[in-house]
N, C-alpha and C positions, 0 to 999 in steps of 0.2 A: 452090500452095495451102499455107497454114500449118496445121500440125497440132499439137494440144496435146502429143502424145506425143513429138514431136521438138523441142519448145520448150525452150531452155536453162533457163529459170526452173522449168519443171515438172520437168526432170531433176535439177536441184539439190535440189529439195525431195524428190523420190522416192528419190534415192540419196545424199542429203547425209550420212546416217548409215547404218551397217550394220544398225540395229535392225529396221526394217521388213522389209528384204530377208531378214534372218536368220529372222524369224518365218515368212515365206513359204517359205523353203527347208526349215525344220524341219517345217512342215505337210506339205510334199511328201514328206518322209521318213516321217512317221508315219501319214498318212492317205491316201496314194495308192493307188488301186485298180488301177493297172497291174501286170502280173505281174512286171515288172522295172523298176528305175530306168533312166531314159532314157539317162543318161550311162554306166551300166554296159553296157547293150546296145550303144550306139553305139561305145564305146571297144573293146570286145571285137571287134566287127565290123571296126573300122578296123585292128586289128592283123592281121587276115587279108589285108588289102590292101597295107598299107605298115608296115614296122617302123621307127618314127621314131628319129632321133637328136636332133631339135630340134622343138619344138612352140611355136606362138604362140597364146595365148588372148586374143582381142580382146573387150573388154567383159566382163572376167572376173568382175566383181562380188565376191562373197565366196569365190570359188574352188571352186564346186560341182563343176567338172570335174576339178580337180587330183587328188583321192584316187584316182579311177579311172585317171588317167594313170599314177600311180605303181604301182597294182596291176597294170596290164596292160603298160605300156611299160617298167617298171623304174625304179630309183632313179638311174641315171646318164644318163638322157635329159634334155637341156636343156629346161626349161620356162620360158617367158617369158610373163608376164601383163601386159596393159595395160588401164587403165580411165581414163575421163575424170573420174571422181568421186574427189577426194582422199581422202575418208573410206573408200572401198573400197580404195584403194591402201594406206592406213595399216593397215587391217585385214589385208590380205593380207601385207604386209611382216612383221607380227607372226606370222601363221600359218605363214609359210614361212622364218622367220629361221634355222632349223636345217637347212635344205636348201641345200647349196652349189651345187646344179645348178638353181637357180631364180632368177628375176629379176623384179621388179615395177616398173612404170613408170606415170607419169601421161601418158596420151596419148589423142588423138582419132583415130578411124579415118581421118579425112580428112588427118591430118598425121603419119602414121607415118614414121619416118626410116630404117627398115631397108632394106638393099640388096635388090634383086630376087633371087629364088631363094635365100632365106635359111633356109627352114623345110621340114620334111617334112610336117607337119600344120599347118593353120591352122583354128582354130575360132572361130565367131561365134554364140554361143548365147543365145537368148531376148533379143535386143537389137536386131535389125535393124529392127523396127518403130519404134524410136526414132531411126533414122538418117535425116537429110533426103534424102540421095542414096543409096538402097539399091543400085542398080546400080553406082554408082561405088565404094561400099565393097566390094562383092563383086569388082569388077575389081582393086582394090588388093590384096585378100587373094589373089587368083589370081596376081598378079604376084610375090607374096612366096614362092610355092611353088617348090620345086626340081622339076626333071623327075621325073615319077612321084609327086609329092606329092599330098596329099589335103586338099580343102576340105570342112569339116563345118559345118552350121548347124542346130542343134536349135531347134525352134519349136513353136507350138501350132496347132491347127485354127482355122478362121475364127470359129467360135462356141464360145468357151470359157465355161463356167460360166453358161449361160443362166438357170439358176434364181436365182443370186445377182444377176445383172443385172436381172432382173424385180423382185426385191424392192428393190434399190438405187434403181431408177427410181421406185418407189412412195414410198420414204423421201425422196428428193430433192423430189418433187412435193408431198409433205406439208408440207415446209418452204418451198415456193414458191421454190426456188433455180433460177437459170438452169442449163440442162443441155444438153450436147452428147453424143450417144451415142458410146461408145468405138469408135474406128475402127482400133485396132491390128490387128485381124484383117483389116481391109480393106487395110492397108498391106503386111503381110507375114505369110503363114500357109502351112500345108501345102497349101491348096487353090488359092492364087492367085499364087504367087511364082516358079514355075519360069522365067518369062521374064526375071527380074532377073539370072540367072546368065550367066557368059560363054559357056556352052554348056549344053545340056539336062542337068539333074542327075537322079540316081537318088533315090528317096524311100522311106523306111520309116515306117510309121504304127503307132501303138499306141493302142487305145481304153482309156480309163481314167476318171479323175476323182478326186475327193476325197470321203471319207466322214468327217464330223466326229462324234465320239461324244458331245460335250457342247456346250451353247450357248456356254460360255466359250471353248472352242477355236475355234469358228466366228467369234465376235465378234472375237477377237484377230486372226484372219486377215483378216476384213473391215476391221478398223480399222488394219491395217498399211499401208494405202495404197489399197485398193480403194474405200474410202468416198469418196475424192475423184475417182473416175472421172467425167469429164464435167462436173465442177463447176469454175467459174473460180477461178483462184488467189486472188483477193481474198477469197473466202469460206472459205478454208482456215484456219479459226480453231478453237481448242480447244473453245469452247462449241458450235460447229456440229457438230464431230466427235462430241461427247457426245450431241447430239440425234439425229444420224443412227444412232448405235449403239443408243440407246434405242428408236427406231422400228423398226430392224432386229430387235432382240431380240423385240419384240411380234409382228412379222410371221412370224418363223420358229419361235417357241416351240412351236407346235403340232406341228412335226415331231419334236421331241425328246420331247414328252409322248406322242405316239401311236406313233412309230416307234423312238424311242430314238436317233435319229441324223438327220443331214441330209446328203444326197448331192448333189454337184455333178458334172455330166457334162462330159467334155472328151476331145478327141483330141490327142495330141502325137506328135512324131516328129522326123525329121531328113532333110535333103537331104545328098547327098554327090556329089562329082565328083573323079575322079582325073586329074591332068595327064598328058599323054603323056610317056613316058620319052625 
């Protein structure tokens, strides 16, 4: 079955520049209701299991995991990041240019050229729902681990931001646009993905969400890419985006007027497996 969220054209648009992804990452930093950053918690936990000398970050995006690796694993641990989006790679190359123990490459998880047993940690975070062959990608990552190595995959719960999804569906229907419900949570989430792994993983969950203090902050987040969820690519035009934002603003304005904020609910966490020594 073909899925929009693993479609190359969709991925080029969603990750063709770092702007939208940066907005989403900054929103996670500022407005997240979780008691700790997921990368903070995960990396601290990973250090109690394996102290790494080399780490591979597959689908690294803008490098959200990187600062926590440097905080916990130290400055001399080799960090290698790969992403299939050239814009993400360019952004990361600039970000990491002063770090001699880092390397950034353009690569797809299906065509990685590393030798087996090359890394102590392999991470695949918030990206496996984009991968056509999820089990195959995890098998590849597993083969790249040294004996005793650690596979880590941060992801969300199956039903993320149901409040925003409900309003988004109303906005899309108001414009009479074709719509296919977001199936990322159906493809890979904390609730349904253990069977994809080479062997049963351990799981850590955190209940959280986002609380936006202003309408402008919420609309920036929605407009960073979520506004196109379920909408065919041929409709991804600036004038339609503007209309979706206008309708969304009217739908959610009451929350800011009455409550002073808008809260979106979410569960996130990570799977982990340690390879036998």
